[in-house]
C-alpha positions as a Markdown table, in Angstrom:
| # | Residue | x | y | z |
|---|---|---|---|---|
| 1 | Met | -14.8 | -9.1 | -106.5 |
| 2 | Gly | -12.1 | -6.9 | -105.1 |
| 3 | Val | -14.5 | -3.9 | -104.7 |
| 4 | Gly | -17.1 | -6.0 | -102.9 |
| 5 | Phe | -14.6 | -7.5 | -100.6 |
| 6 | Gly | -13.3 | -4.0 | -99.8 |
| 7 | Ile | -16.8 | -2.7 | -99.0 |
| 8 | Ile | -17.4 | -5.7 | -96.6 |
| 9 | Val | -14.1 | -5.0 | -94.8 |
| 10 | Leu | -14.9 | -1.3 | -94.5 |
| 11 | Leu | -18.3 | -2.1 | -93.1 |
| 12 | Leu | -16.8 | -4.5 | -90.6 |
| 13 | Leu | -14.2 | -1.9 | -89.5 |
| 14 | Cys | -16.9 | 0.7 | -89.1 |
| 15 | Phe | -19.0 | -1.7 | -87.0 |
| 16 | Phe | -16.2 | -2.7 | -84.7 |
| 17 | Gly | -15.0 | 0.9 | -84.5 |
| 18 | Phe | -18.4 | 1.9 | -83.2 |
| 19 | Ile | -18.4 | -0.9 | -80.7 |
| 20 | His | -15.0 | 0.1 | -79.4 |
| 21 | Trp | -16.0 | 3.8 | -79.2 |
| 22 | Leu | -19.3 | 3.0 | -77.4 |
| 23 | Leu | -17.7 | 0.6 | -74.8 |
| 24 | Gly | -14.9 | 3.0 | -74.2 |
| 25 | Arg | -17.3 | 5.8 | -73.5 |
| 26 | Ile | -19.5 | 3.7 | -71.3 |
| 27 | Lys | -16.5 | 2.4 | -69.4 |
| 28 | Lys | -15.1 | 5.9 | -68.9 |
| 29 | Asp | -18.1 | 7.1 | -67.0 |
| 30 | Tyr | -21.0 | 4.7 | -66.2 |
| 31 | Gln | -22.9 | 7.6 | -64.9 |
| 32 | Leu | -23.4 | 8.8 | -68.5 |
| 33 | Cys | -25.7 | 5.8 | -68.9 |
| 34 | Val | -27.9 | 7.2 | -66.1 |
| 35 | Thr | -28.0 | 10.9 | -66.9 |
| 36 | His | -27.7 | 11.0 | -70.7 |
| 37 | Asp | -30.6 | 9.6 | -72.5 |
| 38 | Asp | -28.9 | 9.7 | -75.9 |
| 39 | Leu | -26.1 | 7.5 | -74.8 |
| 40 | Lys | -28.4 | 5.2 | -73.0 |
| 41 | Leu | -30.5 | 4.8 | -76.2 |
| 42 | Gln | -27.3 | 4.0 | -78.1 |
| 43 | Ala | -26.2 | 1.5 | -75.4 |
| 44 | Ile | -29.6 | -0.3 | -75.5 |
| 45 | Arg | -29.5 | -0.6 | -79.3 |
| 46 | Phe | -25.9 | -2.0 | -79.0 |
| 47 | Leu | -27.1 | -4.6 | -76.4 |
| 48 | Arg | -30.0 | -5.6 | -78.6 |
| 49 | Cys | -27.8 | -5.9 | -81.7 |
| 50 | Cys | -25.2 | -8.0 | -79.9 |
| 51 | His | -27.5 | -10.5 | -78.1 |
| 52 | Cys | -29.5 | -11.0 | -81.2 |
| 53 | Cys | -26.4 | -11.8 | -83.3 |
| 54 | Leu | -24.5 | -13.8 | -80.8 |
| 55 | Phe | -27.1 | -15.7 | -78.9 |
| 56 | Arg | -30.0 | -17.7 | -80.3 |
| 57 | Gln | -31.2 | -18.8 | -76.9 |
| 58 | Pro | -31.1 | -17.5 | -73.3 |
| 59 | His | -28.1 | -18.3 | -71.2 |
| 60 | Ser | -30.3 | -20.2 | -68.7 |
| 61 | Ile | -33.6 | -22.0 | -68.9 |
| 62 | Ser | -36.3 | -19.8 | -67.3 |
| 63 | Gln | -38.0 | -21.3 | -64.2 |
| 64 | Arg | -40.6 | -20.9 | -61.5 |
| 65 | Glu | -39.3 | -20.8 | -57.9 |
| 66 | Phe | -42.4 | -21.3 | -55.8 |
| 67 | Glu | -44.8 | -23.1 | -58.1 |
| 68 | Asp | -46.5 | -25.0 | -55.2 |
| 69 | Asp | -47.1 | -22.0 | -53.0 |
| 70 | Pro | -50.7 | -20.8 | -53.1 |
| 71 | Asp | -49.9 | -17.1 | -52.4 |
| 72 | Tyr | -46.9 | -16.1 | -54.4 |
| 73 | Asp | -44.2 | -17.1 | -57.0 |
| 74 | Val | -41.0 | -15.8 | -58.5 |
| 75 | Ile | -40.3 | -16.2 | -62.2 |
| 76 | Val | -36.6 | -16.3 | -63.2 |
| 77 | Gln | -35.9 | -15.2 | -66.8 |
| 78 | Gly | -32.6 | -16.0 | -68.3 |
| 79 | Cys | -32.0 | -13.3 | -70.9 |
| 80 | Arg | -30.4 | -13.5 | -74.3 |
| 81 | Ser | -27.9 | -10.7 | -73.6 |
| 82 | Phe | -24.3 | -11.6 | -73.7 |
| 83 | Phe | -24.0 | -9.9 | -70.3 |
| 84 | Met | -25.9 | -12.9 | -69.0 |
| 85 | Asn | -28.6 | -10.9 | -67.2 |
| 86 | Tyr | -31.4 | -12.2 | -65.1 |
| 87 | Ser | -34.8 | -10.5 | -65.0 |
| 88 | Tyr | -37.5 | -11.4 | -62.5 |
| 89 | Ala | -41.2 | -11.2 | -61.9 |
| 90 | Val | -42.7 | -11.6 | -58.5 |
| 91 | Val | -46.3 | -12.9 | -58.6 |
| 92 | Asn | -49.1 | -12.3 | -56.0 |
| 93 | Lys | -51.5 | -15.1 | -56.8 |
| 94 | Val | -54.1 | -13.8 | -54.4 |
| 95 | Glu | -54.3 | -10.2 | -55.6 |
| 96 | Lys | -53.3 | -11.1 | -59.1 |
| 97 | Ser | -50.6 | -8.6 | -59.3 |
| 98 | Leu | -47.0 | -8.6 | -60.7 |
| 99 | Ile | -43.8 | -6.9 | -59.7 |
| 100 | Ile | -41.2 | -6.7 | -62.4 |
| 101 | Ile | -37.5 | -6.5 | -61.4 |
| 102 | Asp | -34.7 | -5.3 | -63.8 |
| 103 | Pro | -36.4 | -5.9 | -67.2 |
| 104 | Leu | -34.1 | -6.1 | -70.1 |
| 105 | Glu | -36.0 | -8.2 | -72.7 |
| 106 | Pro | -39.6 | -7.5 | -71.8 |
| 107 | Glu | -41.2 | -9.2 | -74.8 |
| 108 | Asp | -39.7 | -12.5 | -73.8 |
| 109 | Leu | -40.6 | -12.0 | -70.1 |
| 110 | Ile | -44.3 | -11.3 | -71.1 |
| 111 | Lys | -44.4 | -14.5 | -73.1 |
| 112 | Leu | -42.9 | -16.4 | -70.2 |
| 113 | Leu | -45.6 | -15.0 | -67.9 |
| 114 | Gln | -48.3 | -16.0 | -70.4 |
| 115 | Glu | -46.9 | -19.5 | -70.5 |
| 116 | Tyr | -47.3 | -19.7 | -66.7 |
| 117 | Asn | -50.8 | -18.1 | -66.8 |
| 118 | Tyr | -49.6 | -15.1 | -64.9 |
| 119 | Trp | -50.5 | -12.5 | -67.4 |
| 120 | Glu | -54.2 | -12.5 | -68.2 |
| 121 | Asp | -56.2 | -10.7 | -65.5 |
| 122 | Tyr | -53.0 | -9.7 | -63.7 |
| 123 | Thr | -51.9 | -6.1 | -63.2 |
| 124 | Ile | -48.4 | -4.7 | -62.9 |
| 125 | Ala | -48.2 | -3.2 | -59.5 |
| 126 | Gly | -44.7 | -1.8 | -60.0 |
| 127 | Val | -41.2 | -2.1 | -61.6 |
| 128 | Leu | -38.2 | -2.4 | -59.3 |
| 129 | Ile | -34.8 | -1.3 | -60.8 |
| 130 | Thr | -31.8 | -2.1 | -58.7 |
| 131 | His | -29.7 | 0.4 | -60.6 |
| 132 | His | -30.0 | 2.3 | -63.8 |
| 133 | His | -27.5 | 0.6 | -66.1 |
| 134 | Pro | -28.9 | -0.1 | -69.6 |
| 135 | Asp | -28.7 | -3.9 | -69.1 |
| 136 | His | -31.0 | -3.6 | -66.0 |
| 137 | Asp | -33.6 | -1.0 | -67.1 |
| 138 | Gly | -33.4 | -1.4 | -70.9 |
| 139 | Gly | -37.0 | -2.9 | -70.9 |
| 140 | Leu | -38.7 | -0.1 | -69.1 |
| 141 | Tyr | -40.3 | 1.1 | -72.3 |
| 142 | Lys | -42.8 | -1.8 | -72.0 |
| 143 | Phe | -43.9 | -0.8 | -68.5 |
| 144 | Lys | -44.2 | 3.0 | -68.8 |
| 145 | Ser | -47.5 | 3.2 | -67.0 |
| 146 | Ala | -46.4 | 1.1 | -64.0 |
| 147 | Pro | -45.0 | 2.8 | -60.9 |
| 148 | Leu | -41.2 | 2.9 | -60.8 |
| 149 | Tyr | -39.2 | 2.1 | -57.7 |
| 150 | Ser | -35.5 | 2.9 | -57.9 |
| 151 | Cys | -33.1 | 5.7 | -56.9 |
| 152 | Arg | -35.1 | 8.0 | -59.1 |
| 153 | Asn | -38.2 | 7.6 | -56.9 |
| 154 | Leu | -37.9 | 9.8 | -53.7 |
| 155 | Asp | -40.3 | 7.4 | -51.9 |
| 156 | Val | -37.6 | 4.7 | -52.0 |
| 157 | Ile | -35.6 | 5.2 | -48.8 |
| 158 | Asp | -33.0 | 2.9 | -47.3 |
| 159 | Gln | -34.5 | 0.5 | -44.8 |
| 160 | Thr | -37.9 | 2.0 | -45.1 |
| 161 | Ala | -40.6 | -0.5 | -46.0 |
| 162 | Leu | -42.7 | -0.2 | -49.1 |
| 163 | Leu | -46.0 | -1.9 | -49.8 |
| 164 | Val | -46.2 | -2.9 | -53.5 |
| 165 | Gly | -48.7 | -5.4 | -55.0 |
| 166 | Gly | -49.4 | -6.8 | -51.6 |
| 167 | Phe | -45.8 | -7.4 | -50.8 |
| 168 | Met | -43.8 | -5.7 | -48.0 |
| 169 | Ile | -40.4 | -4.7 | -49.5 |
| 170 | Ile | -37.4 | -3.3 | -47.7 |
| 171 | Pro | -35.0 | -1.4 | -49.9 |
| 172 | Leu | -31.3 | -1.6 | -48.9 |
| 173 | Val | -29.0 | 1.0 | -50.5 |
| 174 | Ser | -25.4 | 0.6 | -51.4 |
| 175 | Asn | -23.0 | 3.1 | -52.9 |
| 176 | Tyr | -20.5 | 0.7 | -54.2 |
| 177 | His | -20.8 | -0.6 | -57.8 |
| 178 | Val | -22.8 | 2.5 | -58.6 |
| 179 | Glu | -24.3 | 5.3 | -56.5 |
| 180 | Gly | -27.9 | 4.6 | -55.4 |
| 181 | His | -27.8 | 0.9 | -56.0 |
| 182 | Tyr | -30.7 | -0.8 | -54.2 |
| 183 | Ala | -31.4 | -4.4 | -53.1 |
| 184 | Phe | -35.0 | -5.2 | -52.5 |
| 185 | Tyr | -35.9 | -7.5 | -49.6 |
| 186 | Phe | -39.3 | -9.2 | -49.7 |
| 187 | Thr | -40.6 | -10.0 | -46.2 |
| 188 | Gln | -44.4 | -10.3 | -46.3 |
| 189 | Val | -47.2 | -11.0 | -48.7 |
| 190 | Asn | -50.9 | -10.1 | -48.1 |
| 191 | Gly | -50.1 | -9.1 | -44.5 |
| 192 | Ala | -48.4 | -12.4 | -43.6 |
| 193 | Pro | -44.7 | -13.3 | -43.3 |
| 194 | Leu | -43.3 | -15.0 | -46.3 |
| 195 | Lys | -42.7 | -18.7 | -45.7 |
| 196 | Arg | -39.4 | -18.3 | -47.7 |
| 197 | Asp | -38.3 | -14.7 | -47.8 |
| 198 | Phe | -36.0 | -13.5 | -50.6 |
| 199 | Ile | -34.0 | -10.6 | -51.8 |
| 200 | Phe | -33.0 | -9.2 | -55.2 |
| 201 | Met | -29.3 | -8.2 | -55.0 |
| 202 | Gly | -28.8 | -6.6 | -58.4 |
| 203 | Asp | -25.1 | -6.3 | -59.1 |
| 204 | Ser | -24.1 | -5.8 | -55.5 |
| 205 | Leu | -23.5 | -9.6 | -54.9 |
| 206 | Phe | -23.3 | -12.6 | -57.2 |
| 207 | Val | -23.1 | -16.3 | -56.4 |
| 208 | Gly | -19.6 | -16.7 | -55.2 |
| 209 | Gly | -18.5 | -13.1 | -56.1 |
| 210 | Leu | -19.4 | -9.5 | -55.9 |
| 211 | Gly | -20.0 | -6.6 | -58.3 |
| 212 | Ala | -17.4 | -4.5 | -60.0 |
| 213 | Phe | -16.4 | -1.3 | -58.1 |
| 214 | Leu | -17.5 | 1.3 | -60.6 |
| 215 | Ser | -17.9 | 3.6 | -57.7 |
| 216 | Gly | -17.4 | 3.5 | -53.9 |
| 217 | Thr | -14.7 | 1.9 | -51.8 |
| 218 | Thr | -14.2 | -1.3 | -49.9 |
| 219 | His | -15.5 | 0.5 | -46.8 |
| 220 | Asp | -18.8 | 1.0 | -48.6 |
| 221 | Ala | -19.0 | -2.6 | -49.5 |
| 222 | Val | -18.2 | -3.8 | -46.0 |
| 223 | Arg | -20.8 | -1.5 | -44.4 |
| 224 | Tyr | -23.3 | -2.7 | -47.0 |
| 225 | Phe | -22.7 | -6.4 | -46.4 |
| 226 | His | -22.9 | -5.9 | -42.6 |
| 227 | Lys | -26.3 | -4.1 | -43.1 |
| 228 | Val | -27.6 | -6.9 | -45.3 |
| 229 | Asn | -26.3 | -9.5 | -42.7 |
| 230 | Leu | -28.3 | -7.8 | -40.0 |
| 231 | Met | -31.5 | -7.4 | -42.0 |
| 232 | Ile | -32.0 | -10.8 | -43.6 |
| 233 | Gly | -31.9 | -14.3 | -42.3 |
| 234 | Ala | -29.7 | -17.3 | -42.8 |
| 235 | His | -32.3 | -19.0 | -45.1 |
| 236 | Thr | -33.1 | -15.9 | -47.1 |
| 237 | Lys | -32.9 | -16.7 | -50.8 |
| 238 | Leu | -30.6 | -14.5 | -53.0 |
| 239 | Tyr | -31.4 | -13.5 | -56.6 |
| 240 | Cys | -28.6 | -11.7 | -58.4 |
| 241 | Gly | -28.5 | -9.7 | -61.6 |
| 242 | His | -26.1 | -11.9 | -63.7 |
| 243 | Glu | -25.2 | -15.5 | -64.2 |
| 244 | Tyr | -21.5 | -15.7 | -63.3 |
| 245 | Ser | -21.7 | -18.6 | -60.9 |
| 246 | Ile | -19.6 | -21.2 | -62.7 |
| 247 | Arg | -16.5 | -18.9 | -62.9 |
| 248 | Asn | -17.0 | -17.5 | -59.4 |
| 249 | Val | -17.5 | -20.8 | -57.5 |
| 250 | Ala | -14.7 | -22.5 | -59.4 |
| 251 | Phe | -12.3 | -19.8 | -58.2 |
| 252 | Asp | -13.8 | -19.9 | -54.7 |
| 253 | Cys | -13.2 | -23.6 | -54.5 |
| 254 | Tyr | -9.6 | -23.2 | -55.6 |
| 255 | Phe | -9.0 | -20.2 | -53.4 |
| 256 | Leu | -10.4 | -21.6 | -50.2 |
| 257 | Asn | -8.5 | -24.8 | -50.6 |
| 258 | Thr | -5.2 | -23.1 | -51.1 |
| 259 | His | -5.6 | -20.1 | -48.7 |
| 260 | Trp | -8.3 | -20.6 | -46.1 |
| 261 | Thr | -8.4 | -24.4 | -45.9 |
| 262 | Glu | -10.3 | -24.5 | -42.6 |
| 263 | Asn | -13.3 | -22.9 | -44.2 |
| 264 | Cys | -14.0 | -25.2 | -47.2 |
| 265 | Pro | -15.0 | -28.7 | -46.1 |
| 266 | Asp | -18.2 | -28.8 | -48.3 |
| 267 | Ile | -17.3 | -26.5 | -51.2 |
| 268 | Phe | -16.4 | -29.3 | -53.5 |
| 269 | Glu | -19.9 | -30.7 | -53.4 |
| 270 | Phe | -21.4 | -27.2 | -53.9 |
| 271 | Tyr | -19.0 | -26.5 | -56.8 |
| 272 | Tyr | -19.9 | -29.7 | -58.6 |
| 273 | Arg | -23.7 | -28.9 | -58.2 |
| 274 | Val | -23.1 | -25.5 | -59.7 |
| 275 | Tyr | -21.0 | -27.0 | -62.5 |
| 276 | Asp | -23.6 | -29.6 | -63.3 |
| 277 | Arg | -26.5 | -27.1 | -63.4 |
| 278 | Arg | -24.6 | -24.7 | -65.7 |
| 279 | Lys | -23.8 | -27.5 | -68.1 |
| 280 | Lys | -27.5 | -28.2 | -68.3 |
| 281 | Arg | -28.2 | -24.4 | -68.8 |
| 282 | Leu | -30.1 | -24.3 | -65.5 |
| 283 | Ala | -30.1 | -21.1 | -63.5 |
| 284 | Val | -28.0 | -20.9 | -60.3 |
| 285 | Val | -30.2 | -18.6 | -58.2 |
| 286 | Gly | -32.0 | -18.8 | -54.9 |
| 287 | Ile | -28.8 | -19.6 | -53.0 |
| 288 | Thr | -29.3 | -19.0 | -49.3 |
| 289 | Trp | -27.4 | -16.3 | -47.4 |
| 290 | Ala | -25.9 | -19.0 | -45.1 |
| 291 | Ile | -24.4 | -20.8 | -48.0 |
| 292 | Glu | -23.1 | -17.6 | -49.6 |
| 293 | Cys | -21.5 | -16.5 | -46.3 |
| 294 | Lys | -19.8 | -19.9 | -46.1 |
| 295 | Phe | -18.2 | -20.1 | -49.5 |
| 296 | Asn | -17.9 | -16.5 | -50.8 |
| 297 | Pro | -14.4 | -15.2 | -49.9 |
| 298 | Phe | -15.5 | -11.6 | -50.1 |
| 299 | Leu | -18.3 | -12.1 | -47.6 |
| 300 | Leu | -16.0 | -14.1 | -45.3 |
| 301 | Leu | -13.6 | -11.2 | -45.4 |
| 302 | Ala | -16.1 | -8.4 | -45.1 |
| 303 | Leu | -18.0 | -10.0 | -42.2 |
| 304 | Gly | -14.8 | -10.7 | -40.3 |
| 305 | Lys | -15.0 | -14.5 | -40.4 |
| 306 | Val | -11.5 | -14.7 | -41.8 |
| 307 | Lys | -8.7 | -12.5 | -40.7 |
| 308 | Asp | -5.4 | -13.9 | -42.0 |
| 309 | Gly | -3.6 | -10.5 | -42.0 |
| 310 | Lys | -2.8 | -10.8 | -45.7 |
| 311 | Ser | -6.0 | -11.1 | -47.8 |
| 312 | Thr | -7.8 | -8.0 | -49.0 |
| 313 | Phe | -10.5 | -7.4 | -51.6 |
| 314 | Asn | -7.7 | -6.3 | -54.0 |
| 315 | Thr | -5.5 | -9.4 | -53.4 |
| 316 | Ile | -8.5 | -11.7 | -54.0 |
| 317 | Leu | -9.5 | -9.9 | -57.2 |
| 318 | Arg | -5.9 | -9.9 | -58.5 |
| 319 | Glu | -5.6 | -13.6 | -57.9 |
| 320 | Lys | -8.9 | -14.2 | -59.7 |
| 321 | Arg | -7.7 | -12.2 | -62.7 |
| 322 | Arg | -4.4 | -14.1 | -62.7 |
| 323 | Ile | -6.1 | -17.5 | -62.6 |
| 324 | Tyr | -8.5 | -16.8 | -65.4 |
| 325 | Ser | -5.7 | -15.3 | -67.5 |
| 326 | Ile | -4.1 | -18.8 | -67.5 |
| 327 | Tyr | -6.9 | -21.3 | -67.0 |
| 328 | Thr | -10.3 | -22.0 | -68.7 |
| 329 | Ile | -13.5 | -23.2 | -66.9 |
| 330 | Glu | -12.6 | -26.8 | -67.8 |
| 331 | Asp | -9.1 | -26.3 | -66.6 |
| 332 | Met | -10.5 | -25.1 | -63.2 |
| 333 | Tyr | -12.7 | -28.1 | -63.0 |
| 334 | Arg | -9.8 | -30.5 | -63.4 |
| 335 | Leu | -7.7 | -28.4 | -61.0 |
| 336 | Asn | -10.4 | -28.6 | -58.3 |
| 337 | Gln | -10.7 | -32.3 | -58.8 |
| 338 | Asp | -7.0 | -32.6 | -58.2 |
| 339 | Leu | -7.3 | -30.5 | -55.0 |
| 340 | Glu | -10.2 | -32.6 | -53.8 |
| 341 | Glu | -8.1 | -35.8 | -54.3 |
| 342 | Met | -5.2 | -34.3 | -52.4 |
| 343 | Lys | -7.5 | -33.3 | -49.6 |
| 344 | Ala | -9.0 | -36.8 | -49.4 |
| 345 | Lys | -5.5 | -38.1 | -49.0 |
| 346 | Gln | -4.8 | -35.4 | -46.4 |
| 347 | Glu | -2.0 | -34.1 | -48.5 |
| 348 | Glu | -0.9 | -30.5 | -48.6 |
| 349 | Pro | -1.9 | -28.8 | -51.9 |
| 350 | Ser | 1.1 | -29.0 | -54.2 |
| 351 | Ile | -0.3 | -27.6 | -57.4 |
| 352 | Glu | 2.1 | -25.2 | -59.0 |
| 353 | Leu | 0.4 | -22.4 | -60.8 |
| 354 | Val | 2.2 | -20.5 | -63.6 |
| 355 | Ile | 3.0 | -16.9 | -62.6 |
| 356 | Leu | 3.0 | -14.4 | -65.3 |
| 357 | Asp | 5.4 | -11.4 | -65.2 |
| 358 | Glu | 2.6 | -8.9 | -65.4 |
| 359 | Phe | 1.4 | -10.1 | -62.1 |
| 360 | Asn | 4.7 | -9.9 | -60.3 |
| 361 | Glu | 4.9 | -6.2 | -60.0 |
| 362 | Pro | 5.9 | -4.9 | -56.6 |
| 363 | Glu | 3.0 | -4.1 | -54.3 |
| 364 | Ser | 1.8 | -0.5 | -54.5 |
| 365 | Asp | 2.3 | 1.8 | -51.5 |
| 366 | Thr | -1.4 | 2.6 | -51.8 |
| 367 | Glu | -2.5 | -1.1 | -51.6 |
| 368 | Ile | -5.8 | -1.4 | -49.7 |
| 369 | Ile | -5.6 | -3.5 | -46.6 |
| 370 | Tyr | -8.9 | -4.5 | -45.1 |
| 371 | Ser | -9.0 | -4.1 | -41.3 |
| 372 | Pro | -11.9 | -3.1 | -39.1 |
| 373 | Asp | -9.6 | -0.5 | -37.6 |
| 374 | Asp | -8.8 | 1.2 | -40.8 |
| 375 | Ile | -10.2 | 4.7 | -41.1 |
| 376 | Asp | -9.9 | 5.3 | -44.8 |
| 377 | Met | -10.4 | 2.2 | -46.9 |
| 378 | Gly | -9.4 | 4.0 | -50.1 |
| 379 | Glu | -10.4 | 3.2 | -53.7 |
| 380 | Ile | -10.5 | -0.4 | -54.8 |
| 381 | Asp | -9.0 | -1.6 | -58.1 |
| 382 | Thr | -11.8 | -1.0 | -60.6 |
| 383 | Ser | -10.3 | -2.9 | -63.5 |
| 384 | Tyr | -12.0 | -6.1 | -62.4 |
| 385 | Glu | -15.3 | -7.2 | -64.0 |
């Protein structure tokens, strides 16, 4: 009995030791996952192991976005990965072609396409990879024969249109999050403008939030968001790479109501819709650019819609870490209900938040302060995820 128990403990220690080593190595230099195939293979195996063990079902119910449109459709796949990834397939119903975006669990995606009758007699016109992290290109092995469109393809050039599977696609590069990260903006299908255009943002922007700064600076992010703002329309639908909406929008609701109160008249209704959808395991994707620019504090700041002289990307990120070191998702729901009640009574928010000592350190001399007049934006705090 004692020997068997010891062996089990030893195996568990070895397993968790391997996980700690792997995550540490990946975190140390994400570029290793791009350039070193051996590490990428280990990372993919790790992802597969974890999502198979921890999740019996996808984080979101997969869905069709444009089922009634006779020309095209977008399939949203909620993955099993504990990173809560989304993969997508864009369907040209006329040419019977498919475009795969950021495949992670391709077997499940193929089954999904078969269920929607988008597999038989359809050809894969291309695979779009927003960036080469293993949770975004881990399923490429299923589509080796299809053309690849990513930073590894020299034909993919910033703001230069591509014609893939009957779709006109405009790549938009950003160098924050990782070098050579592309968003893919779909504008036309079969020579005609899309009735509802859409863009795949990868990890450059999430519903209510933004991607981690694994490379680049705030200046890179600001330039990128200005470029996107000029290229797409107010009603363009956004499709991001992960499902982080319930945490992001809960924080946004609190932050706007305690900092930039003039910008948040409708965010309570938006937050409750997001909360309700996530409780039902429904995907929160396809949010329009106009809504995102109204409620996402990072976009408000980057696009110059809010200039309070105090807020920076770093201060917002630190406040977000502080809040979620204290409160759970359910706590934030009750907190925002209290804020809404006080707003309805036209009372000043009087909620006192616990301040932990670790967040009371003096401000660093190298603090990044966003201002359009700044020449050097510096490096942003990369510890946020």
